[in-house]
C-alpha positions in Angstrom: 113.4 119.4 106.6 115.4 120.6 103.6 118.4 119.5 101.6 120.3 122.2 99.8 117.2 124.5 100.2 114.8 121.8 98.8 112.2 120.0 100.7 112.8 116.3 101.6 109.9 114.1 100.4 109.1 110.4 100.5 108.1 108.3 97.6 106.5 104.8 97.9 107.5 102.5 95.0 105.6 99.4 93.9 107.0 97.4 91.1 106.4 94.0 89.5 104.1 92.2 87.1 100.5 93.3 87.1 97.7 90.9 87.8 94.7 90.6 85.5 93.7 92.9 82.6 94.1 96.6 82.1 90.4 97.0 83.2 91.3 95.1 86.5 94.2 97.5 87.0 92.1 100.6 86.6 89.3 99.3 88.8 91.9 98.6 91.5 92.6 102.3 91.7 89.1 103.6 91.0 88.7 105.8 94.0 86.4 108.1 92.0 83.9 105.4 91.2 84.3 103.0 94.1 85.4 105.4 96.9 86.8 103.6 99.9 85.8 100.3 98.4 88.5 100.5 95.7 91.0 97.8 95.9 93.9 100.0 96.7 92.0 101.9 99.4 91.0 98.6 101.0 94.6 97.4 100.9 96.0 100.5 102.5 93.2 101.5 104.9 92.6 104.8 103.0 89.2 106.2 102.1 90.8 108.4 99.4 94.2 109.2 97.9 95.4 112.1 95.8 96.0 111.3 92.2 98.1 114.4 91.9 100.8 112.5 93.8 100.3 109.2 91.9 102.3 108.0 88.9 102.3 104.8 87.0 104.4 103.3 84.2 103.6 100.3 81.9 106.4 98.7 80.0 103.9 96.9 77.7 105.6 93.5 78.3 107.5 91.8 81.1 111.1 93.0 81.1 114.1 93.0 83.4 113.3 95.2 86.4 116.0 97.7 85.5 114.0 98.8 82.5 111.1 99.8 84.7 113.0 101.3 87.7 114.5 103.9 85.5 111.0 105.3 84.9 110.4 106.0 88.6 110.1 109.7 89.3 113.2 111.1 91.1 114.9 107.7 91.0 118.2 109.2 90.0 118.4 110.3 93.7 118.0 106.8 95.0 118.6 104.4 92.1 121.2 102.2 94.0 118.8 101.8 97.0 115.9 101.1 94.6 117.9 98.4 92.8 118.9 96.8 96.1 115.3 96.9 97.3 114.1 95.1 94.2 116.8 92.5 94.6 116.0 92.1 98.3 112.3 91.4 97.6 113.0 89.1 94.6 111.6 91.5 92.0 113.7 90.7 89.0 111.2 91.3 86.2 108.4 93.8 85.9 105.9 95.2 83.4 104.7 98.1 85.6 105.3 100.3 88.6 103.4 102.9 90.5 104.4 105.5 93.0 102.8 107.8 95.5 104.6 110.8 97.0 104.1 111.6 100.7 101.5 108.8 101.0 100.3 108.1 104.6 98.3 104.9 104.0 99.0 101.7 105.9 101.6 100.0 103.8 104.0 97.2 104.3 107.3 97.0 102.5 107.6 93.6 100.8 103.8 93.1 100.5 102.2 92.6 97.1 99.5 95.0 96.0 97.6 93.8 92.8 100.7 91.9 91.7 103.3 94.7 92.4 105.5 94.6 95.5 106.0 97.6 97.6 109.8 97.6 97.4 110.4 100.6 99.6 109.8 104.2 100.6 112.6 106.4 99.5 113.6 110.0 100.3 114.3 112.5 97.6 114.4 116.3 97.4 112.3 118.4 95.2 
């Protein structure tokens, strides 16, 4: 499917306040070292995921969620929906977000993943 000659893609957006230390965060995503036993893989039923489609942002401190949502890739195409989704799921403050583009793991909008809530899956064109 295309939009103005561009491919329509989907981006999963998790946002909130991270649990634990920086080391805990990196271990949660350590598919290289832990394989299918990494926390994120266990939580999503995946044995692997492609870091080429992964991005993360750390604010350095807990801030109003709007300061973090603006760092989500392509969010200018769905910023109103992203803001509404954060409000709907009670995410008003955050220190981090992570995203995956065209991810096909077993996810549940509204569920927390290592402290961050999957607030939605949004379409964008690239």
